[in-house]
C-alpha positions in Angstrom: -0.3 0.0 -0.1 1.2 3.4 -0.9 0.6 6.3 1.9 0.6 10.2 1.0 0.5 12.4 3.7 -1.0 16.2 3.7 0.6 18.6 4.9 -1.9 19.2 8.0 -1.4 15.5 9.1 2.3 15.7 9.0 1.7 19.2 11.3 -0.8 17.8 13.6 1.8 14.4 13.6 4.6 16.5 14.7 2.2 18.6 17.5 1.3 14.8 19.1 3.2 14.0 22.1 6.0 11.2 21.5 4.5 8.4 22.8 1.1 9.0 20.7 3.3 9.2 18.0 5.1 6.1 18.6 1.4 4.2 18.3 0.3 5.8 16.0 3.5 4.5 14.0 2.3 1.1 14.8 -1.6 1.4 14.1 -0.4 2.8 10.6 1.9 -0.3 10.3 -1.2 -2.3 10.8 -3.2 -0.2 8.3 -0.6 -1.0 5.7 -1.0 -4.8 5.8 -4.6 -5.2 6.6 -6.7 -1.6 6.2 -10.1 -3.1 7.6 -8.1 -5.1 10.6 -10.8 -4.9 13.2 -8.5 -3.4 15.4 -8.5 -0.1 13.7 -12.4 0.4 13.6 -12.0 1.4 10.2 -14.9 3.4 9.0 -16.5 5.5 6.0 -17.8 8.9 7.4 -20.7 10.7 6.3 -22.2 14.0 5.3 -20.0 16.4 3.8 -17.0 14.2 4.6 -18.9 10.9 2.9 -15.8 10.4 0.8 -13.3 10.1 3.7 -12.6 7.5 6.2 -11.0 7.4 9.6 -9.9 4.4 11.7 -8.5 4.7 15.8 -5.2 4.8 16.6 -6.6 5.1 20.5 -9.8 5.7 21.9 -9.4 9.2 21.6 -7.4 9.6 18.5 -7.9 8.9 15.1 -6.3 9.1 11.5 -8.4 11.0 8.6 -7.7 9.4 5.2 -9.8 9.1 1.3 -8.0 6.0 -1.0 -6.7 7.5 -3.7 -7.7 4.3 -6.6 -10.7 1.6 -6.4 -8.3 -1.4 -5.5 -7.6 0.6 -2.3 -4.2 0.0 -2.3 -2.8 4.0 -2.5 -4.2 6.4 0.5 -3.5 10.5 1.5 -3.3 10.2 5.1 -5.1 13.9 5.5 -5.1 14.4 9.8 -4.6 13.0 12.6 -6.2 14.4 15.8 -9.4 13.7 18.4 -12.6 14.0 16.8 -12.3 18.0 16.3 -10.3 16.9 13.0 -14.2 15.6 11.8 -15.0 19.7 11.9 
């Protein structure tokens, strides 16, 4: 899987505590292996974000992303953070 990152994701990731960054890195490795692993709770969003998806980093933090192709082997990470990223 190819993962691209939006500048907003880079900024948000950089502002996370190092422990949360390590947790995110582990979840990303899991995502890269299987985007729909049940531990990630990957789900499509609704409303104005209906083209986007998210998966869980922790109980509070999520990674917001979009699939770039129908085969779902290219994605762009848009943001990482609490539920506030959905606004």
